[in-house]
C-alpha angles and dihedrals in degrees: 000000000000115000124186137173124220127199106205143155097240143355094263090061091046092053091049093053096041092051092049098044102034103022135237093300093064117117128206111239099184145339133199139169118253140171129227117258121266135027091301090058091052091062096038126090115272118263129216122243109203124185117202134176140191132184093234138342117266112275119234116236119232101225115121121241135175104281096196091055091054093047093049089052090051091050090052090047091051092054090052089052093050091051090050093047091061089059099045130097115254091253095058095037093081091057092053093048089054089057091047090054091048090054092053092049093054090065089068095055115110097212113086092196093051090047091059093044090049091048090054090051092052093048090054092048093046090052088054091052094046098040096040103032089103090054091046090060091044091051091054092050092046087051089055091052090050092051090051090046091239107155112220094222089066094054098033092123088056093047091049091058096039117114104228091202090072121103120254093257092051091050090051090052091051089051089051091056090045092054092047087056097048100039109098119199125190116165102155118162114278118245139154119012115349122187123200118202134175145115125297117279100027095109099257097148094046090046090054090050092052092050092045090051092051094047095046104033102033105024092033094226124153106248131191127195130211125182130186092172096115095137098072115074112241095007094112091045092051093054091042089056092051090047094052092049092050094039092241126148114243125199121194115206132187102168135046090246090055090052090056092048093047092054090050091052091052096044092115092060122105090219133018114198114199121201115201137200116274106245134186109258088217095057105084093181093057091045090051089054090050091049088058091059091046093050090049089054091054092209126206088212134013119199126198109216113208132169124239092220096060113116116257094246091053090048088059093051093046094049092048095047097046093050082090088073097052098226118199100205143010131235114201113206138191097031088152090064096066140036098204117075106175088119087074088071090057092048092048095048101039097042099039083206130126121255106234107176141006129204123214109183147346099279115116122245100352104066100072130079142166113275116258122204097219092047092051091050093048091048091052092049093047093245093118137028139190117239 
């Protein structure tokens, strides 16, 4: 068995070289992404290492053919290649030059039959490059979307208008502009009554503590806290600890009447932050009960708190379920716990609601900041990260 490794830019180039060198019976054993050695390689795009194998190389037949006819065909084929090369993107050009070199080398072969066979192989491969070059570029861009966890269904309008003849970099720039247009940001200063809702485990209570710390310790505002999160063991104690450290009044409520009384007690505060019970987005009855508390609070703003590490399918369920509470903005938490932010596209498109704040760690009150459009776009494209 003959085994050979190829270092290429994409799978299309690998298939072209494998088919030419090992024949149509070759099989791909493995493929993996690699970088070139050295500092230059670190900043260069990743390459693809493909390992292929074949039992034996194709055997040349012995029948005699008109050599000049074959060579003339190859010359013609080479001219077609040269013309195509001038119209190809830089990325696909290397693959075409490989085919051009292969065509030149065939002229030196002594077997007329093999010459004709090789020429036919090259014609087939060239047809693939020419006819499917557009798809090759598209495949690379789709691979980029997959790596960034950007689901195509959430950018279908962008894909429908995208010119597939563009290079990868041009497509990426168009995606950047598209994201700038769809990302909504609203980080207005907090005042009055502010309610925070969201499922269990997204960091609601810690987020409220961070906001309370910034408002009271940095902006010197009088802040009051209310929590109705009495179902989670330790949740009240956690918020109580934060409140004591920051010198903030905390009211714990269980009934709607207690909510009304708590708001009245804190009426002299500049801002009242209200923590709510984490509810399953699939339980409409529980969400309806929660809505009753929210309505009793009569909030000036309601924020949905959602974690960046939640799976895409769960994001869809959460956004759909919490529509019942009519949230005004979104706070995305735990951005420090992932390096892929394509889920933000889903949040943006499905909620049609501005992103207001992001949290980037556990430190209170430091690890929260107002959302920024350019930062969100760079995170989605993988050009920035939170650490």
